[in-house]
All heavy atoms as TSV, in Angstrom:
chain	resi	resn	atom	element	x	y	z
A	1	MET	N	N	0.782	-1.214	0.013
A	1	MET	CA	C	0.024	0.025	-0.001
A	1	MET	C	C	0.860	1.302	0.011
A	1	MET	O	O	0.688	2.127	-0.799
A	1	MET	CB	C	-0.907	-0.007	1.167
A	1	MET	CG	C	-1.983	-0.980	1.137
A	1	MET	SD	S	-3.187	-0.610	2.389
A	1	MET	CE	C	-3.529	-2.266	2.960
A	2	ASP	N	N	1.827	1.246	0.937
A	2	ASP	CA	C	2.719	2.444	0.918
A	2	ASP	C	C	3.871	2.241	0.113
A	2	ASP	O	O	4.290	1.108	-0.148
A	2	ASP	CB	C	3.113	2.703	2.376
A	2	ASP	CG	C	2.011	3.335	3.262
A	2	ASP	OD1	O	1.099	3.913	2.654
A	2	ASP	OD2	O	2.030	3.125	4.480
A	3	ASN	N	N	4.523	3.304	-0.435
A	3	ASN	CA	C	5.782	3.180	-1.094
A	3	ASN	C	C	7.000	3.419	-0.197
A	3	ASN	O	O	8.029	3.758	-0.709
A	3	ASN	CB	C	5.828	4.283	-2.224
A	3	ASN	CG	C	4.728	3.970	-3.346
A	3	ASN	OD1	O	4.269	2.936	-3.366
A	3	ASN	ND2	N	4.483	4.953	-4.126
A	4	PHE	N	N	6.764	3.013	1.051
A	4	PHE	CA	C	7.881	3.159	2.008
A	4	PHE	C	C	9.049	2.199	1.543
A	4	PHE	O	O	8.900	1.041	1.384
A	4	PHE	CB	C	7.404	2.865	3.396
A	4	PHE	CG	C	8.512	3.112	4.414
A	4	PHE	CD1	C	8.818	4.506	4.740
A	4	PHE	CD2	C	9.138	2.056	5.037
A	4	PHE	CE1	C	9.774	4.755	5.710
A	4	PHE	CE2	C	10.155	2.262	5.983
A	4	PHE	CZ	C	10.434	3.619	6.304
A	5	GLY	N	N	10.236	2.783	1.497
A	5	GLY	CA	C	11.339	1.936	1.133
A	5	GLY	C	C	11.645	1.768	-0.322
A	5	GLY	O	O	12.671	1.224	-0.745
A	6	GLN	N	N	10.745	2.170	-1.204
A	6	GLN	CA	C	10.937	2.043	-2.635
A	6	GLN	C	C	11.661	3.274	-3.221
A	6	GLN	O	O	11.410	4.422	-2.741
A	6	GLN	CB	C	9.556	1.897	-3.371
A	6	GLN	CG	C	8.901	0.571	-3.017
A	6	GLN	CD	C	7.654	0.378	-3.879
A	6	GLN	OE1	O	7.241	1.313	-4.569
A	6	GLN	NE2	N	7.014	-0.806	-3.804
A	7	LYS	N	N	12.492	2.998	-4.161
A	7	LYS	CA	C	13.259	4.036	-4.729
A	7	LYS	C	C	12.477	4.854	-5.663
A	7	LYS	O	O	11.611	4.248	-6.410
A	7	LYS	CB	C	14.529	3.474	-5.429
A	7	LYS	CG	C	15.482	4.451	-5.861
A	7	LYS	CD	C	16.782	3.811	-6.408
A	7	LYS	CE	C	17.696	4.895	-6.939
A	7	LYS	NZ	N	18.860	4.290	-7.549
A	8	LYS	N	N	12.579	6.125	-5.822
A	8	LYS	CA	C	11.900	7.012	-6.757
A	8	LYS	C	C	12.460	6.681	-8.109
A	8	LYS	O	O	13.538	6.391	-8.336
A	8	LYS	CB	C	12.212	8.430	-6.454
A	8	LYS	CG	C	11.470	8.979	-5.261
A	8	LYS	CD	C	11.775	10.460	-5.197
A	8	LYS	CE	C	11.207	11.118	-3.885
A	8	LYS	NZ	N	11.537	12.619	-3.852
A	9	LYS	N	N	11.501	6.875	-9.094
A	9	LYS	CA	C	11.935	6.704	-10.512
A	9	LYS	C	C	12.441	8.010	-10.936
A	9	LYS	O	O	11.949	9.050	-10.575
A	9	LYS	CB	C	10.726	6.208	-11.383
A	9	LYS	CG	C	10.201	4.941	-10.915
A	9	LYS	CD	C	11.056	3.844	-11.140
A	9	LYS	CE	C	10.337	2.536	-10.700
A	9	LYS	NZ	N	11.178	1.391	-10.639
A	10	CYS	N	N	13.337	8.011	-11.909
A	10	CYS	CA	C	13.997	9.198	-12.415
A	10	CYS	C	C	12.856	9.881	-13.366
A	10	CYS	O	O	12.458	9.278	-14.279
A	10	CYS	CB	C	15.240	8.901	-13.235
A	10	CYS	SG	S	15.959	10.318	-13.982
A	11	TYR	N	N	12.640	11.125	-13.007
A	11	TYR	CA	C	11.662	11.918	-13.736
A	11	TYR	C	C	12.142	12.153	-15.160
A	11	TYR	O	O	11.338	12.000	-16.121
A	11	TYR	CB	C	11.485	13.244	-13.163
A	11	TYR	CG	C	10.715	14.270	-13.972
A	11	TYR	CD1	C	9.314	14.200	-14.105
A	11	TYR	CD2	C	11.391	15.238	-14.732
A	11	TYR	CE1	C	8.563	15.015	-14.834
A	11	TYR	CE2	C	10.664	16.164	-15.458
A	11	TYR	CZ	C	9.375	16.015	-15.535
A	11	TYR	OH	O	8.579	16.943	-16.284
A	12	PHE	N	N	13.448	12.283	-15.463
A	12	PHE	CA	C	13.910	12.590	-16.826
A	12	PHE	C	C	13.983	11.313	-17.635
A	12	PHE	O	O	13.796	11.414	-18.854
A	12	PHE	CB	C	15.356	13.224	-16.669
A	12	PHE	CG	C	15.284	14.521	-15.892
A	12	PHE	CD1	C	15.862	14.563	-14.551
A	12	PHE	CD2	C	14.768	15.615	-16.402
A	12	PHE	CE1	C	15.804	15.671	-13.898
A	12	PHE	CE2	C	14.765	16.769	-15.664
A	12	PHE	CZ	C	15.160	16.854	-14.424
A	13	CYS	N	N	14.230	10.141	-16.960
A	13	CYS	CA	C	14.165	8.845	-17.772
A	13	CYS	C	C	12.722	8.625	-18.139
A	13	CYS	O	O	12.405	8.140	-19.241
A	13	CYS	CB	C	14.684	7.750	-16.875
A	13	CYS	SG	S	16.453	7.760	-16.733
A	14	LYS	N	N	11.770	8.924	-17.199
A	14	LYS	CA	C	10.366	8.593	-17.516
A	14	LYS	C	C	9.829	9.458	-18.810
A	14	LYS	O	O	9.123	9.070	-19.618
A	14	LYS	CB	C	9.450	8.946	-16.304
A	14	LYS	CG	C	9.327	7.898	-15.315
A	14	LYS	CD	C	8.182	8.138	-14.467
A	14	LYS	CE	C	8.624	8.639	-13.043
A	14	LYS	NZ	N	7.569	8.974	-12.175
A	15	MET	N	N	10.301	10.787	-18.784
A	15	MET	CA	C	9.892	11.654	-19.741
A	15	MET	C	C	10.821	11.610	-21.017
A	15	MET	O	O	10.572	12.402	-21.990
A	15	MET	CB	C	9.857	13.090	-19.266
A	15	MET	CG	C	8.873	13.362	-18.112
A	15	MET	SD	S	7.193	13.081	-18.792
A	15	MET	CE	C	6.220	13.297	-17.373
A	16	ARG	N	N	11.725	10.748	-20.974
A	16	ARG	CA	C	12.676	10.544	-22.075
A	16	ARG	C	C	13.350	11.848	-22.500
A	16	ARG	O	O	13.442	12.208	-23.678
A	16	ARG	CB	C	12.024	9.846	-23.301
A	16	ARG	CG	C	11.417	8.529	-22.959
A	16	ARG	CD	C	10.668	8.003	-24.181
A	16	ARG	NE	N	9.885	6.815	-23.856
A	16	ARG	CZ	C	10.388	5.549	-24.094
A	16	ARG	NH1	N	11.514	5.340	-24.670
A	16	ARG	NH2	N	9.597	4.492	-23.749
A	17	VAL	N	N	13.844	12.473	-21.455
A	17	VAL	CA	C	14.641	13.816	-21.789
A	17	VAL	C	C	15.994	13.390	-22.139
A	17	VAL	O	O	16.685	12.779	-21.361
A	17	VAL	CB	C	14.576	14.706	-20.435
A	17	VAL	CG1	C	15.424	15.859	-20.625
A	17	VAL	CG2	C	13.123	15.084	-20.159
A	18	LYS	N	N	16.472	13.856	-23.298
A	18	LYS	CA	C	17.784	13.705	-23.702
A	18	LYS	C	C	18.875	14.505	-22.989
A	18	LYS	O	O	19.804	14.054	-22.566
A	18	LYS	CB	C	18.015	14.016	-25.204
A	18	LYS	CG	C	17.113	13.047	-26.115
A	18	LYS	CD	C	17.743	11.711	-26.184
A	18	LYS	CE	C	16.857	10.825	-27.157
A	18	LYS	NZ	N	17.231	9.412	-27.061
A	19	GLU	N	N	18.525	15.823	-22.887
A	19	GLU	CA	C	19.403	16.766	-22.227
A	19	GLU	C	C	18.592	17.752	-21.496
A	19	GLU	O	O	17.601	18.194	-21.948
A	19	GLU	CB	C	20.290	17.466	-23.232
A	19	GLU	CG	C	21.657	17.866	-22.742
A	19	GLU	CD	C	22.510	18.219	-23.875
A	19	GLU	OE1	O	22.764	17.420	-24.695
A	19	GLU	OE2	O	23.162	19.352	-23.739
A	20	ILE	N	N	19.069	18.103	-20.237
A	20	ILE	CA	C	18.376	18.979	-19.421
A	20	ILE	C	C	18.718	20.451	-19.796
A	20	ILE	O	O	19.797	20.757	-19.911
A	20	ILE	CB	C	18.750	18.720	-17.949
A	20	ILE	CG1	C	18.231	17.267	-17.520
A	20	ILE	CG2	C	17.986	19.668	-16.995
A	20	ILE	CD1	C	18.771	16.774	-16.195
A	21	ASP	N	N	17.566	21.175	-19.887
A	21	ASP	CA	C	17.763	22.677	-20.457
A	21	ASP	C	C	18.037	23.562	-19.198
A	21	ASP	O	O	17.124	23.542	-18.235
A	21	ASP	CB	C	16.626	23.024	-21.164
A	21	ASP	CG	C	16.710	24.386	-21.790
A	21	ASP	OD1	O	17.822	24.883	-21.958
A	21	ASP	OD2	O	15.714	25.013	-22.216
A	22	TYR	N	N	19.038	24.359	-19.193
A	22	TYR	CA	C	19.333	25.194	-18.119
A	22	TYR	C	C	18.355	26.393	-18.053
A	22	TYR	O	O	18.279	27.087	-17.054
A	22	TYR	CB	C	20.863	25.761	-18.165
A	22	TYR	CG	C	21.086	26.642	-19.299
A	22	TYR	CD1	C	20.869	28.027	-19.182
A	22	TYR	CD2	C	21.447	26.240	-20.467
A	22	TYR	CE1	C	21.234	28.896	-20.253
A	22	TYR	CE2	C	21.761	26.968	-21.625
A	22	TYR	CZ	C	21.655	28.294	-21.388
A	22	TYR	OH	O	21.933	29.177	-22.502
A	23	LYS	N	N	17.614	26.701	-19.191
A	23	LYS	CA	C	16.663	27.820	-19.139
A	23	LYS	C	C	15.341	27.472	-18.581
A	23	LYS	O	O	14.551	28.308	-18.320
A	23	LYS	CB	C	16.481	28.326	-20.579
A	23	LYS	CG	C	17.750	28.958	-21.181
A	23	LYS	CD	C	17.667	29.249	-22.645
A	23	LYS	CE	C	17.908	27.944	-23.400
A	23	LYS	NZ	N	18.053	28.019	-24.741
A	24	ASP	N	N	15.154	26.218	-18.232
A	24	ASP	CA	C	13.772	25.709	-17.721
A	24	ASP	C	C	13.898	25.863	-16.117
A	24	ASP	O	O	14.118	24.740	-15.432
A	24	ASP	CB	C	13.557	24.267	-18.074
A	24	ASP	CG	C	12.197	23.800	-17.760
A	24	ASP	OD1	O	11.403	24.659	-17.258
A	24	ASP	OD2	O	11.964	22.655	-17.867
A	25	THR	N	N	13.750	27.018	-15.630
A	25	THR	CA	C	14.021	27.236	-14.219
A	25	THR	C	C	12.909	26.697	-13.392
A	25	THR	O	O	13.182	26.337	-12.164
A	25	THR	CB	C	14.118	28.708	-13.940
A	25	THR	OG1	O	12.921	29.375	-14.473
A	25	THR	CG2	C	15.336	29.372	-14.624
A	26	ALA	N	N	11.733	26.473	-13.971
A	26	ALA	CA	C	10.659	25.892	-13.054
A	26	ALA	C	C	11.074	24.416	-12.783
A	26	ALA	O	O	10.808	24.025	-11.646
A	26	ALA	CB	C	9.359	25.906	-13.916
A	27	THR	N	N	11.558	23.709	-13.683
A	27	THR	CA	C	11.880	22.304	-13.482
A	27	THR	C	C	13.201	22.222	-12.597
A	27	THR	O	O	13.231	21.400	-11.632
A	27	THR	CB	C	12.201	21.529	-14.842
A	27	THR	OG1	O	10.998	21.716	-15.625
A	27	THR	CG2	C	12.482	20.160	-14.617
A	28	LEU	N	N	14.115	23.046	-12.791
A	28	LEU	CA	C	15.446	23.052	-12.032
A	28	LEU	C	C	15.198	23.446	-10.617
A	28	LEU	O	O	15.796	22.967	-9.689
A	28	LEU	CB	C	16.445	24.054	-12.737
A	28	LEU	CG	C	16.934	23.636	-14.109
A	28	LEU	CD1	C	17.831	24.731	-14.538
A	28	LEU	CD2	C	17.493	22.319	-14.020
A	29	GLY	N	N	14.144	24.291	-10.409
A	29	GLY	CA	C	13.813	24.794	-9.036
A	29	GLY	C	C	13.348	23.694	-8.162
A	29	GLY	O	O	13.409	23.723	-6.919
A	30	LYS	N	N	12.738	22.632	-8.676
A	30	LYS	CA	C	12.222	21.515	-8.005
A	30	LYS	C	C	13.343	20.733	-7.387
A	30	LYS	O	O	13.011	19.858	-6.470
A	30	LYS	CB	C	11.325	20.635	-8.878
A	30	LYS	CG	C	10.056	21.307	-9.460
A	30	LYS	CD	C	9.374	20.366	-10.326
A	30	LYS	CE	C	8.161	20.999	-10.919
A	30	LYS	NZ	N	7.527	20.211	-11.946
A	31	TYR	N	N	14.561	20.794	-7.908
A	31	TYR	CA	C	15.631	20.034	-7.402
A	31	TYR	C	C	16.491	20.776	-6.497
A	31	TYR	O	O	17.712	20.441	-6.282
A	31	TYR	CB	C	16.418	19.417	-8.589
A	31	TYR	CG	C	15.554	18.482	-9.429
A	31	TYR	CD1	C	14.794	18.880	-10.498
A	31	TYR	CD2	C	15.413	17.150	-8.909
A	31	TYR	CE1	C	13.974	17.974	-11.130
A	31	TYR	CE2	C	14.612	16.260	-9.584
A	31	TYR	CZ	C	13.865	16.655	-10.649
A	31	TYR	OH	O	12.984	15.782	-11.323
A	32	LEU	N	N	16.116	21.957	-5.995
A	32	LEU	CA	C	16.823	22.793	-5.027
A	32	LEU	C	C	16.057	22.700	-3.661
A	32	LEU	O	O	14.749	22.753	-3.618
A	32	LEU	CB	C	16.912	24.252	-5.460
A	32	LEU	CG	C	17.570	24.496	-6.783
A	32	LEU	CD1	C	17.496	25.942	-7.177
A	32	LEU	CD2	C	19.107	24.093	-6.678
A	33	ASN	N	N	16.788	22.698	-2.534
A	33	ASN	CA	C	16.068	22.723	-1.339
A	33	ASN	C	C	15.808	24.211	-0.906
A	33	ASN	O	O	16.098	25.065	-1.748
A	33	ASN	CB	C	16.773	21.995	-0.252
A	33	ASN	CG	C	18.194	22.565	0.148
A	33	ASN	OD1	O	18.421	23.628	-0.242
A	33	ASN	ND2	N	19.074	21.766	0.781
A	34	ARG	N	N	15.353	24.431	0.259
A	34	ARG	CA	C	14.975	25.792	0.618
A	34	ARG	C	C	16.042	26.751	0.800
A	34	ARG	O	O	15.950	28.015	0.877
A	34	ARG	CB	C	13.935	25.794	1.805
A	34	ARG	CG	C	14.679	25.245	3.057
A	34	ARG	CD	C	13.698	25.295	4.222
A	34	ARG	NE	N	14.413	24.905	5.425
A	34	ARG	CZ	C	13.795	24.677	6.533
A	34	ARG	NH1	N	12.474	24.824	6.636
A	34	ARG	NH2	N	14.433	24.326	7.608
A	35	TRP	N	N	17.349	26.163	0.910
A	35	TRP	CA	C	18.502	27.041	1.054
A	35	TRP	C	C	19.194	27.147	-0.336
A	35	TRP	O	O	20.359	27.530	-0.385
A	35	TRP	CB	C	19.474	26.481	2.049
A	35	TRP	CG	C	18.842	26.485	3.433
A	35	TRP	CD1	C	18.658	27.573	4.218
A	35	TRP	CD2	C	18.316	25.369	4.163
A	35	TRP	NE1	N	18.070	27.227	5.379
A	35	TRP	CE2	C	17.803	25.849	5.410
A	35	TRP	CE3	C	18.147	24.087	3.855
A	35	TRP	CZ2	C	17.280	25.040	6.357
A	35	TRP	CZ3	C	17.672	23.217	4.765
A	35	TRP	CH2	C	17.118	23.773	6.011
A	36	SER	N	N	18.608	26.713	-1.404
A	36	SER	CA	C	19.093	26.744	-2.761
A	36	SER	C	C	20.263	25.881	-2.951
A	36	SER	O	O	21.049	26.111	-3.857
A	36	SER	CB	C	19.337	28.190	-3.206
A	36	SER	OG	O	18.295	28.966	-3.210
A	37	LYS	N	N	20.351	24.756	-2.222
A	37	LYS	CA	C	21.353	23.775	-2.435
A	37	LYS	C	C	20.757	22.734	-3.316
A	37	LYS	O	O	19.582	22.494	-3.418
A	37	LYS	CB	C	21.788	23.030	-1.187
A	37	LYS	CG	C	22.586	24.000	-0.195
A	37	LYS	CD	C	23.048	23.129	0.938
A	37	LYS	CE	C	24.179	23.828	1.718
A	37	LYS	NZ	N	24.663	22.966	2.738
A	38	ILE	N	N	21.606	22.074	-4.111
A	38	ILE	CA	C	21.209	21.045	-5.078
A	38	ILE	C	C	20.905	19.766	-4.238
A	38	ILE	O	O	21.746	19.309	-3.450
A	38	ILE	CB	C	22.219	20.775	-6.137
A	38	ILE	CG1	C	22.594	22.009	-6.928
A	38	ILE	CG2	C	21.841	19.718	-7.071
A	38	ILE	CD1	C	23.731	21.900	-7.778
A	39	ASP	N	N	19.669	19.196	-4.418
A	39	ASP	CA	C	19.362	17.895	-3.789
A	39	ASP	C	C	20.109	16.753	-4.303
A	39	ASP	O	O	20.374	16.742	-5.492
A	39	ASP	CB	C	17.830	17.615	-3.936
A	39	ASP	CG	C	16.978	18.434	-3.067
A	39	ASP	OD1	O	17.487	18.906	-1.956
A	39	ASP	OD2	O	15.813	18.575	-3.267
A	40	PRO	N	N	20.623	15.868	-3.432
A	40	PRO	CA	C	21.322	14.695	-3.914
A	40	PRO	C	C	20.397	13.753	-4.652
A	40	PRO	O	O	19.144	13.764	-4.570
A	40	PRO	CB	C	21.782	14.091	-2.642
A	40	PRO	CG	C	20.913	14.546	-1.513
A	40	PRO	CD	C	20.414	15.837	-1.931
A	41	GLY	N	N	20.982	12.844	-5.464
A	41	GLY	CA	C	20.195	11.994	-6.309
A	41	GLY	C	C	19.360	11.050	-5.394
A	41	GLY	O	O	18.303	10.661	-5.873
A	42	SER	N	N	19.742	10.715	-4.205
A	42	SER	CA	C	18.936	9.857	-3.443
A	42	SER	C	C	17.578	10.580	-2.995
A	42	SER	O	O	16.647	9.899	-2.825
A	42	SER	CB	C	19.690	9.437	-2.193
A	42	SER	OG	O	20.101	10.626	-1.457
A	43	ARG	N	N	17.692	11.815	-2.854
A	43	ARG	CA	C	16.490	12.603	-2.433
A	43	ARG	C	C	15.587	12.959	-3.677
A	43	ARG	O	O	14.451	12.897	-3.628
A	43	ARG	CB	C	16.829	13.811	-1.672
A	43	ARG	CG	C	15.615	14.569	-1.208
A	43	ARG	CD	C	16.026	15.855	-0.407
A	43	ARG	NE	N	16.807	15.397	0.771
A	43	ARG	CZ	C	16.336	15.574	2.006
A	43	ARG	NH1	N	15.220	16.141	2.234
A	43	ARG	NH2	N	17.134	15.207	2.974
A	44	SER	N	N	16.313	13.421	-4.729
A	44	SER	CA	C	15.542	13.850	-5.908
A	44	SER	C	C	15.010	12.707	-6.769
A	44	SER	O	O	14.098	12.846	-7.451
A	44	SER	CB	C	16.517	14.690	-6.770
A	44	SER	OG	O	17.529	13.971	-7.310
A	45	GLY	N	N	15.640	11.490	-6.634
A	45	GLY	CA	C	15.235	10.345	-7.461
A	45	GLY	C	C	15.820	10.314	-8.761
A	45	GLY	O	O	15.503	9.387	-9.609
A	46	ALA	N	N	16.732	11.253	-9.114
A	46	ALA	CA	C	17.339	11.291	-10.430
A	46	ALA	C	C	18.438	10.215	-10.566
A	46	ALA	O	O	19.091	9.905	-9.576
A	46	ALA	CB	C	17.925	12.650	-10.747
A	47	CYS	N	N	18.517	9.548	-11.694
A	47	CYS	CA	C	19.612	8.557	-12.014
A	47	CYS	C	C	20.948	9.372	-11.995
A	47	CYS	O	O	20.916	10.521	-12.077
A	47	CYS	CB	C	19.349	7.807	-13.154
A	47	CYS	SG	S	19.442	8.645	-14.694
A	48	ALA	N	N	22.063	8.575	-11.987
A	48	ALA	CA	C	23.276	9.205	-11.866
A	48	ALA	C	C	23.584	10.094	-13.127
A	48	ALA	O	O	24.135	11.201	-13.053
A	48	ALA	CB	C	24.312	8.155	-11.855
A	49	LYS	N	N	23.215	9.539	-14.333
A	49	LYS	CA	C	23.459	10.424	-15.546
A	49	LYS	C	C	22.666	11.672	-15.532
A	49	LYS	O	O	23.258	12.746	-15.749
A	49	LYS	CB	C	22.917	9.523	-16.744
A	49	LYS	CG	C	22.912	10.162	-18.002
A	49	LYS	CD	C	22.338	9.350	-19.073
A	49	LYS	CE	C	22.006	10.069	-20.366
A	49	LYS	NZ	N	21.299	9.241	-21.315
A	50	HIS	N	N	21.452	11.685	-15.146
A	50	HIS	CA	C	20.638	12.862	-15.148
A	50	HIS	C	C	20.974	13.846	-13.937
A	50	HIS	O	O	20.747	14.909	-14.013
A	50	HIS	CB	C	19.130	12.537	-15.212
A	50	HIS	CG	C	18.762	12.007	-16.499
A	50	HIS	ND1	N	18.280	10.847	-16.749
A	50	HIS	CD2	C	18.669	12.640	-17.738
A	50	HIS	CE1	C	17.956	10.623	-17.991
A	50	HIS	NE2	N	18.186	11.765	-18.600
A	51	GLN	N	N	21.471	13.128	-12.927
A	51	GLN	CA	C	21.858	13.957	-11.683
A	51	GLN	C	C	23.107	14.882	-12.114
A	51	GLN	O	O	23.188	16.008	-11.710
A	51	GLN	CB	C	22.217	13.048	-10.496
A	51	GLN	CG	C	22.603	13.853	-9.285
A	51	GLN	CD	C	21.435	14.627	-8.637
A	51	GLN	OE1	O	20.255	14.331	-8.839
A	51	GLN	NE2	N	21.900	15.729	-8.017
A	52	ARG	N	N	23.959	14.274	-12.858
A	52	ARG	CA	C	25.160	15.098	-13.310
A	52	ARG	C	C	24.682	16.186	-14.234
A	52	ARG	O	O	25.189	17.292	-14.186
A	52	ARG	CB	C	26.170	14.162	-14.098
A	52	ARG	CG	C	26.965	13.350	-13.075
A	52	ARG	CD	C	28.123	12.557	-13.888
A	52	ARG	NE	N	27.631	11.693	-14.961
A	52	ARG	CZ	C	27.310	10.447	-14.766
A	52	ARG	NH1	N	27.351	9.808	-13.537
A	52	ARG	NH2	N	26.996	9.681	-15.811
A	53	GLN	N	N	23.797	15.821	-15.150
A	53	GLN	CA	C	23.339	16.868	-16.120
A	53	GLN	C	C	22.504	17.985	-15.302
A	53	GLN	O	O	22.687	19.095	-15.676
A	53	GLN	CB	C	22.445	16.240	-17.140
A	53	GLN	CG	C	23.094	15.512	-18.245
A	53	GLN	CD	C	22.110	14.925	-19.280
A	53	GLN	OE1	O	20.909	15.244	-19.284
A	53	GLN	NE2	N	22.634	14.087	-20.152
A	54	LEU	N	N	21.725	17.490	-14.297
A	54	LEU	CA	C	21.003	18.415	-13.540
A	54	LEU	C	C	21.843	19.419	-12.890
A	54	LEU	O	O	21.515	20.663	-12.794
A	54	LEU	CB	C	20.066	17.694	-12.564
A	54	LEU	CG	C	19.135	18.352	-11.627
A	54	LEU	CD1	C	18.125	19.069	-12.528
A	54	LEU	CD2	C	18.523	17.382	-10.702
A	55	SER	N	N	22.924	18.901	-12.108
A	55	SER	CA	C	23.814	19.859	-11.417
A	55	SER	C	C	24.553	20.788	-12.335
A	55	SER	O	O	24.671	21.986	-12.029
A	55	SER	CB	C	24.704	19.053	-10.485
A	55	SER	OG	O	25.603	18.226	-11.354
A	56	ALA	N	N	24.872	20.336	-13.536
A	56	ALA	CA	C	25.519	21.228	-14.528
A	56	ALA	C	C	24.590	22.282	-14.959
A	56	ALA	O	O	24.870	23.383	-15.073
A	56	ALA	CB	C	26.069	20.398	-15.648
A	57	ALA	N	N	23.339	21.863	-15.226
A	57	ALA	CA	C	22.326	22.892	-15.662
A	57	ALA	C	C	22.030	23.897	-14.605
A	57	ALA	O	O	21.836	25.089	-14.880
A	57	ALA	CB	C	21.041	22.159	-16.066
A	58	ILE	N	N	21.937	23.429	-13.334
A	58	ILE	CA	C	21.646	24.435	-12.197
A	58	ILE	C	C	22.825	25.449	-12.102
A	58	ILE	O	O	22.648	26.563	-11.974
A	58	ILE	CB	C	21.399	23.639	-10.967
A	58	ILE	CG1	C	20.060	22.886	-11.000
A	58	ILE	CG2	C	21.515	24.651	-9.807
A	58	ILE	CD1	C	19.792	22.015	-9.916
A	59	LYS	N	N	24.023	24.910	-12.197
A	59	LYS	CA	C	25.235	25.777	-12.092
A	59	LYS	C	C	25.249	26.772	-13.193
A	59	LYS	O	O	25.625	27.933	-13.115
A	59	LYS	CB	C	26.457	24.924	-12.043
A	59	LYS	CG	C	26.640	24.118	-10.793
A	59	LYS	CD	C	27.780	23.215	-10.880
A	59	LYS	CE	C	27.895	22.328	-9.646
A	59	LYS	NZ	N	28.945	21.331	-9.636
A	60	ARG	N	N	24.910	26.344	-14.461
A	60	ARG	CA	C	24.864	27.269	-15.614
A	60	ARG	C	C	23.796	28.341	-15.404
A	60	ARG	O	O	23.995	29.489	-15.688
A	60	ARG	CB	C	24.449	26.456	-16.795
A	60	ARG	CG	C	25.618	26.322	-17.785
A	60	ARG	CD	C	25.284	25.628	-19.114
A	60	ARG	NE	N	26.271	24.613	-19.281
A	60	ARG	CZ	C	26.089	23.299	-19.431
A	60	ARG	NH1	N	24.942	22.874	-19.447
A	60	ARG	NH2	N	27.088	22.496	-19.559
A	61	ALA	N	N	22.579	27.857	-14.905
A	61	ALA	CA	C	21.557	28.826	-14.674
A	61	ALA	C	C	21.911	29.852	-13.533
A	61	ALA	O	O	21.492	30.981	-13.573
A	61	ALA	CB	C	20.286	28.129	-14.277
A	62	ARG	N	N	22.648	29.462	-12.592
A	62	ARG	CA	C	23.081	30.369	-11.528
A	62	ARG	C	C	24.110	31.323	-12.072
A	62	ARG	O	O	24.045	32.523	-11.802
A	62	ARG	CB	C	23.756	29.565	-10.332
A	62	ARG	CG	C	22.784	28.826	-9.522
A	62	ARG	CD	C	23.562	28.076	-8.510
A	62	ARG	NE	N	22.673	27.466	-7.533
A	62	ARG	CZ	C	22.996	26.484	-6.690
A	62	ARG	NH1	N	24.149	26.019	-6.660
A	62	ARG	NH2	N	22.154	26.040	-5.722
A	63	GLU	N	N	25.022	30.861	-12.954
A	63	GLU	CA	C	25.966	31.747	-13.620
A	63	GLU	C	C	25.263	32.883	-14.390
A	63	GLU	O	O	25.672	33.964	-14.453
A	63	GLU	CB	C	26.825	30.935	-14.454
A	63	GLU	CG	C	28.125	31.624	-14.909
A	63	GLU	CD	C	29.072	31.921	-13.789
A	63	GLU	OE1	O	29.137	31.237	-12.812
A	63	GLU	OE2	O	29.840	32.909	-13.985
A	64	LEU	N	N	24.193	32.511	-15.013
A	64	LEU	CA	C	23.443	33.553	-15.867
A	64	LEU	C	C	22.338	34.223	-15.142
A	64	LEU	O	O	21.549	34.968	-15.662
A	64	LEU	CB	C	22.893	32.870	-17.025
A	64	LEU	CG	C	23.804	32.217	-18.071
A	64	LEU	CD1	C	23.088	31.410	-19.067
A	64	LEU	CD2	C	24.605	33.323	-18.702
A	65	ALA	N	N	22.351	34.096	-13.804
A	65	ALA	CA	C	21.403	34.728	-12.840
A	65	ALA	C	C	19.934	34.320	-13.119
A	65	ALA	O	O	19.063	35.095	-12.878
A	65	ALA	CB	C	21.550	36.275	-12.899
A	66	LEU	N	N	19.736	33.127	-13.576
A	66	LEU	CA	C	18.342	32.614	-13.769
A	66	LEU	C	C	17.916	32.022	-12.472
A	66	LEU	O	O	16.659	32.015	-12.206
A	66	LEU	CB	C	18.236	31.599	-14.943
A	66	LEU	CG	C	18.671	32.181	-16.296
A	66	LEU	CD1	C	18.703	31.040	-17.210
A	66	LEU	CD2	C	17.783	33.265	-16.686
A	67	LEU	N	N	18.833	31.433	-11.652
A	67	LEU	CA	C	18.548	30.918	-10.313
A	67	LEU	C	C	19.442	31.525	-9.267
A	67	LEU	O	O	20.523	31.941	-9.644
A	67	LEU	CB	C	18.762	29.385	-10.356
A	67	LEU	CG	C	17.806	28.448	-11.171
A	67	LEU	CD1	C	18.292	27.052	-11.118
A	67	LEU	CD2	C	16.419	28.483	-10.537
A	68	PRO	N	N	18.952	31.613	-8.077
A	68	PRO	CA	C	19.749	32.205	-7.013
A	68	PRO	C	C	20.948	31.245	-6.492
A	68	PRO	O	O	20.729	30.108	-6.502
A	68	PRO	CB	C	18.783	32.628	-5.923
A	68	PRO	CG	C	17.705	31.573	-6.059
A	68	PRO	CD	C	17.654	31.294	-7.595
A	69	TYR	N	N	22.031	31.850	-6.100
A	69	TYR	CA	C	23.012	30.933	-5.386
A	69	TYR	C	C	22.546	30.666	-4.042
A	69	TYR	O	O	22.732	29.569	-3.520
A	69	TYR	CB	C	24.321	31.780	-5.297
A	69	TYR	CG	C	25.136	31.664	-6.576
A	69	TYR	CD1	C	25.097	32.751	-7.501
A	69	TYR	CD2	C	25.932	30.603	-6.924
A	69	TYR	CE1	C	25.845	32.764	-8.700
A	69	TYR	CE2	C	26.657	30.472	-8.026
A	69	TYR	CZ	C	26.646	31.511	-8.998
A	69	TYR	OH	O	27.307	31.521	-10.088
A	70	ILE	N	N	21.958	31.641	-3.331
A	70	ILE	CA	C	21.394	31.452	-1.909
A	70	ILE	C	C	20.019	32.017	-1.929
A	70	ILE	O	O	19.748	32.949	-2.703
A	70	ILE	CB	C	22.270	32.018	-0.831
A	70	ILE	CG1	C	22.497	33.534	-1.084
A	70	ILE	CG2	C	23.537	31.248	-0.788
A	70	ILE	CD1	C	23.131	34.141	0.136
A	71	SER	N	N	19.173	31.665	-0.934
A	71	SER	CA	C	17.879	32.235	-0.689
A	71	SER	C	C	17.796	32.611	0.693
A	71	SER	O	O	18.263	31.941	1.558
A	71	SER	CB	C	16.735	31.301	-1.207
A	71	SER	OG	O	16.750	30.177	-0.289
A	72	ARG	N	N	17.171	33.736	0.913
A	72	ARG	CA	C	17.155	34.189	2.352
A	72	ARG	C	C	15.705	34.220	2.811
A	72	ARG	O	O	14.861	34.287	2.135
A	72	ARG	CB	C	17.737	35.562	2.469
A	72	ARG	CG	C	19.243	35.553	2.092
A	72	ARG	CD	C	19.750	36.915	2.205
A	72	ARG	NE	N	21.210	36.813	1.911
A	72	ARG	CZ	C	22.070	37.513	2.404
A	72	ARG	NH1	N	21.858	38.413	3.264
A	72	ARG	NH2	N	23.350	37.411	2.128
């Protein structure tokens, strides 16, 4: 009944995303915690391949001031 103990499925694998776009701030924002830190793959449910792409996209978006480095 409950999904307790089951691993989350990778959202990007489910949606068949080839490459994560750094300009899609709505999607990238879901993978940041309330202090604007990048969530680890164990918490976000992203596979290793997409977790690497996700962190690179977030860093790119921060560099272009699309996402904040910190939130207060």
